[in-house]
Each structure stands twice: as structure tokens, then as C-alpha cells.
N, C-alpha and C positions, 0 to 999 in steps of 0.2 A: 375489480381489483383498483386501486386507484396506486400508482406510482406517483412520488411525488420527488422533485431534484431540488434536492438545498443544500446552498451552500454555504459551508462553516465560517464561520465568523474570523478574522484572523485572530483574537483574541481568546482563546477559550477559557476563563474564569480559572473554574474550578479544578481543570488540568492543571492550568498553572499554579495551585495551592498546593493540587497534589505531588503535580515535580516537587515544591519549594517543600514542604511538608516531608516525603521523602527524603531529599537531599538530609535535610535536617535530624532525622531516626537516625543515618549514616555517619551523619557530616561527612559526606563523600560524593561527590559527582557521578564520578562510575559507578559505586553499588547502587544510587539512585534511578545514576539511566541504562544498568543491567534490571534492576530488581521491573523494571516499565518496558521496558525493552525500547527504548528509543536513543537515540545518540547523547552524546552527550552534550557538545556545544545546542540540545533542543531543550535540553534542564537548564545550560547560563542561559536561554534568549531569556526560555520560560519568567527567570528569577528577574532578569534586568528589567522586564516590562512587567515585573510589581512594582519594585523597586521605583522605576519611572514616573509610573503613576498615581505613587502614593509619595514621591518624594522622600523618600527613605530607604538608611542602605540598610539589608537584612544581612547580611552577611561579609563578615573580612572575611576575607580568601590572601597568603601568603602560604611562600615557600611549601605546596601542597596541602597545605592546613587549612581549614572554613572554623568558624567559629560564629557567634549567634551575636547579631548584637543587641545590644540594649531593647534598641525598639524591634530590631528582631525575633527575641525573645519574645516580648508581647505579640507579635503579631503569625509566632507559631504559635500559641496558645488560644490565639482565635481562630486560626485557619483549620486549627485539629476539630474544632467542636465544630463548624462551617462544615466542611469535608464530612462531616462522620454524620451530624441533620442532612444533608444532602444526598450521601448516597441512600439513608434510611427511608428520606422519602418518594428516592429514585427509583428504590425496590419494592416501595409496597404502588407506585402509580404503575411500574412495570408487573406486580404481578397482576393488575386490577385488570387492565388492559392482553397479560397476557391468556386473560379468564375468556377473555372478548374473541380472543383470532388475532391480533396485531402483531406485528416483525416489523422490526426494522432493519433494513440492513445498513450495514456501509458498503463507500466504495471507492477506490485510490483517485485520484484527475483523471490518471493515463487511462484507464480503465474505463470509463464513466463513458461512454461514447459509440464502448461496445457495450458496456454489459446492461445501462439503459433502458437504449432500443430494445433492446432481448427482450424482457421484461415484458416491456411493453404490449410488442407484440405480442406474447403469450399469454397476452392478458381471461385471453377464452380459455389453457387451458391450467391455469389456474383457476377461473371461475368455475369450471367444468369440477376439476379440484376439491377444494373445498370454498363452495359458494360464500362462507363466511370471512372467507381470510382477506383482510386488510395489508395493504405492503406498502412501506416505504421509505424512501433510498435518501441514503443520507450521502452526500461526495464529502472527503473531509480528506487532509492529510496522515497518507503512508505512518507518519510516525504518532498520530492520534488513533489510530481505528484500537489500538491494545487497549489503549486508557479511555478511550470512548467506550465499550462493550464492557470491559472490568466493573464501569459504577452503571451500569445499565443502560446509556442513552443508548446504543446499541446493541439487538439483540443476536448478530453476528454479520460478516462481513467478507467482501469476493475480494483474492488478494493472489498472487504470485507464489512462487514460492520463493518458501523465505527461511528456511529452515531454523541457522542461528537464530530470527527473529520473533518467530512465532512456534518454539519448539515445545514450548509445556503446552501447545492449541489442540484439540481435535481438531482432523479435515478430512473434507467432499469434495474429492473431484470433479469440477461443474466444467471442465472444458479442456479438451489439449489442441492451440494453435496453433498451425505448423509454421515454419520457421521460413523466409526469403531470403533471397539476397537481397542488396539494396545496393545500385549504383545510378551514378548519369546512361545517358545514351549512345555520350562517347565512349564510356570507359571501356577498356579491352577486354572484356567479358559482356560488353550489351550484345553482342551477338549472338551466345548462346541462349539453344533454348531451356534446358539444365544446364544444371553447374553438379561439381565431383570437388573435391577434394584437390585433385591433381590439376584442377583448375585456379582454386584459389591458394595456394599453398607456395604462388612464388607473386601477393598482390597481399598490401596493405590492407586489414582490416583495421575501419576506424570505432571504438565505443565512444557510450556514452550516460555518462552515472545518474538517467532520470531510467536508460534500459541497463542497466547493471546485471537481470536474469538474460537478455540477450550475448553481453558480453560473457557469460559465465557459460550460457549454455553452448557458444561457438570453442572457446576454450578445451572443453569435455569432447567436442567433435572431430578435435586434430585431435586430441589424447586419445581417444579409440581407434582412429588411422594411422597414430606411433607419428607423429608431426606434431609443432610447439608452431602458436596463431603467431603468426608474424602481426605487431599490434604497432598498429603508427601513432597516435592517441587516442585521447580519453576528453570529451568538452561534459559541461557542464549542464548545459541547452541540445533540447535536438534541436534546434534550429540552428545552432553555428553548425553541428554534424553533417545535416544538409549541405551545407553551403560549403561545404568539406567536398562534399559527396559530388557537386554542382561543378566543382573545380579538379573534380580527377583524381583527390590523394589519396583513394580506396573505395571500398564496400564496406558498407555494413551488414548484418542482422537485422531482421522486420516480423513485426507478427502485422494481422489484421487491425489489430490496438494500438497502432504508432501508426495517425492519419502521416500522409508524404502532403509537403505542400507546395513543388514544383510538378509541374508536368513533367519536366524533360528526368525526374528521376523514374527507374521500372523498378521491377520487381523479377526474379529469377526465378523458379523453384530450385530443393534441392533436389539433388537420386535419393540420397537416404534422408529420408525425411525422420527432420526432430522438431523439436513441438516444444512452444512455453505453455506450462503448465498452470491455470486455471482452479483456482480450488474457493470450496466454501469452509469457512473459520472462523469456530465458535468454542465457547469455553463449558468441561466440565462444572464448574466451580456458580455458570448464569442460571446453573438448575431448568432449565430450558422444559416447559411442557412438552406432551405427546402431540401435538396436535401440529407446533412448532417444528419439531424435529421430523417429523413425516414431513413436514414442509420442504425444511431441509433439503431434506434427501431426496424428495421427487424434480427440484428443482432443474438438475444436472438433465433430467426427460426433458424440459422444455426446448431443448433446441433441433430434439427430432424429426 
């Protein structure tokens, strides 16, 4: 088995075209975002990138209304043809690939440093399961995972539980990672060997947009004990959150996929263990063959 970590380019041209065409289909950024399971800003950014690249105004946006420009109408017609051709090409090539037991899995950046070494270490187990299986792993942004699977760039992907984004997809539970309390070694909680609700209730929780699952899990944990999470702040970057932890502004929850950059930050187990769940997501519409489905079902066992 060969595992190749491939960084996706910032500009995914076919995906940008797909975002644009879906927007034109509904004449709505919101409807396009809902259909493609991405955020509205992701759609806007993709369209703006296309306009900048070709020095064309494709859409007129005014009063929550979208209209195609003359250039946009021509662009839309050509883009549809290109997408249809590309989709057919990818389907044909993926069918050939599936006949040769080749599988491509997507992984978001936050999970890559955990998943890829795990797959590498399990190469012997994979070979024993299927000597002909050839595995490639592509690292890509969370917003691109579903679309990439739908157009055949990847066969399935790893992701944490996000019911709203992945609600139409089938899933196989890959693993459960226990969450720990993370704080500075000089924070009041630092002298505890294990933490419980009584320990946490008096201290502020610091969240991170990039680690939203930990924040929602923390809220559920507090609700289970009849308490309300004392939320201090949320930051867009985990590095900023770490700085606030070092300055003793509060604590957070993290699992082993969240690499800590400072030795002065410590992890404390929770008495009531709670987990981040990592799933393997796939679509029934892509008609994966039996050997690939058997491999996806086999994957959770590589950790044993």
C-alpha cells in the first residue's frame, strides 16, 4: 500500500465552476451553498476568484437579487458543458480505477497529522486484507470534501461528526478520541490528576472556530450535568487560543488530533470520558464497488 499526502491547490477550478453554475441554477448564493454543503462565503469567494482570473463581471448583485451579466451568461453556458464533460471523464476514469482496487480518501487538514501516519503504520494490515489495494490520501479543505466526492476526485473522506453538513451521506465510525482539559501549567486546574464537572464549572471555557466540535461537545457535557457552559471567547485560530491559555484566561477541550505548540500547556483527563468521533463518509450515489466498500468497513480495525 502506498499512501501519498497531496496538498490541494488553493484554486480548484472545476469546483469553482460548480459553485458558479449552482448559483446560476438557483440565482441564489444561499440555495447553492445548501445544495453543495458549503458556506455562503465559500461560494462568494469562488465566484470572485473566477471574476478576477478572467477580468469579467459574471453576476450583478443588488438588493439580495442576483442576475447574470451578458458575459456571465456565456460563461455559464460554457462552464456547464465543461462540468458535464469533466464529470463524465472522471466517472469513466474512476470506474477503471475501481476495477483495479484503487481508492482515494480525503482528509481535512486538522485530521491529516493523525490519520495519515495511522494509515502508514497499518500498511501491513491493509496488505494482508487486500494485497491489490492501492490507497491515496488527499488533504483538502473541509468545504471541498463533499463536492470533491460528488465529482469523483475522492471516493470517501474522513471527518468529525457534522450532521448539518454531511446529513445526506452514509457513514462508518472510524474511531473515538477522548477529549482532555487543556490549560496552562500555572492555571488553577493544573494540579488536578483528573477533572470533573465540579472542577470546571467555576472557570471560563475558551473555544476555537476551527475546533467547533470540541466546543459543542463541551456544551453537551455541561448540559448533561444540568449546568451551562461558561463561555469566555472563541478565536478563529488555534494558535490564538493557545496564547490565551498560556495567559491563564481559561481552559479548553482538545483531543490528540489537536497538536499543542507549547510545553507549558498540559492535558488533564476527564472523569466522565467524552469523545470526538471521526467517521468515514461516503455517498450511495457514487456506486462504490464491493472491494472498496469492504475496505472502508475494514478501516476501523487498523487501530486494534
